[in-house]
C-alpha positions as a printed Julia matrix, in Angstrom:
80×3 Matrix{Float64}:
  7.09   21.45  -16.83
  4.68   19.61  -14.58
  4.25   20.38  -10.91
  4.42   17.53   -8.44
  3.54   17.49   -4.79
  5.51   15.26   -2.46
  3.55   13.98    0.48
  4.15   11.48    3.25
  2.0     8.39    3.61
  1.91    6.1     6.66
  2.14    2.43    5.63
  2.57   -0.92    7.41
  6.18   -2.09    7.23
  6.64   -5.18    9.39
  5.48   -7.23   12.37
  7.92   -7.05   15.29
  8.27   -8.78   18.63
  8.39   -6.41   21.63
 12.15   -6.85   22.06
 12.7    -5.63   18.47
 11.03   -2.26   19.01
 12.98    0.96   19.41
 12.06    4.3    20.9
 10.57    6.48   18.18
  8.96    3.57   16.3
  5.38    3.99   15.15
  3.2     1.0    16.02
 -0.47    0.14   15.68
 -2.39   -0.63   18.84
 -6.08   -1.26   18.27
 -7.09    1.28   15.63
 -4.47    3.89   16.61
 -0.95    4.51   15.37
  1.19    5.61   18.33
  4.85    6.45   18.95
  6.98    4.27   21.23
  8.6     6.47   23.88
  9.93    3.91   26.36
 10.47    0.14   26.44
 11.19   -2.08   29.43
 10.71   -5.71   30.44
 10.32   -7.82   33.54
 13.35   -9.71   34.88
 12.78  -12.77   32.68
 11.9   -10.71   29.55
  8.58  -12.56   29.33
  6.51   -9.39   29.56
  7.37   -6.11   27.87
  6.04   -2.72   28.89
  5.74   -0.28   26.01
  4.97    3.35   26.86
  3.42    5.2    23.94
  2.3     8.68   22.99
 -0.59    9.34   20.61
 -1.11   12.26   18.23
 -2.65   14.31   21.06
  0.34   13.8    23.35
 -1.5    11.4    25.64
  0.72    8.69   27.11
 -0.3     5.12   27.85
  1.59    1.95   28.8
  0.77   -1.4    27.21
  1.96   -4.85   28.25
  2.96   -7.4    25.61
  4.05  -11.01   26.01
  7.37  -11.75   24.3
  5.63  -13.94   21.68
  3.22  -11.23   20.48
  3.69   -9.48   17.15
  3.21   -5.73   16.9
  2.56   -3.96   13.57
  5.29   -1.43   12.73
  4.41    1.56   10.52
  6.66    3.93    8.58
  6.21    7.06    6.52
  7.05    6.88    2.82
  7.28    9.78    0.42
  4.81    9.73   -2.46
  4.48   11.98   -5.49
  1.09   13.27   -6.49
């Protein structure tokens, strides 16, 4: 019987517009993967304000135009 180790790997999954994001999503901003904790927009939905939290618990708000694409990341289970 062989032993296997299951591990989780973070991989790119899609490119989303700001209005497609959901709280809890993992997105790439610059070189960092951060968690979306709040999403809001201006009255015309032209600009979206995405509040994020990084792996150290630091929060930051980013502004995206409705036409921008944001890389979405997900964890997948791998066997080693």
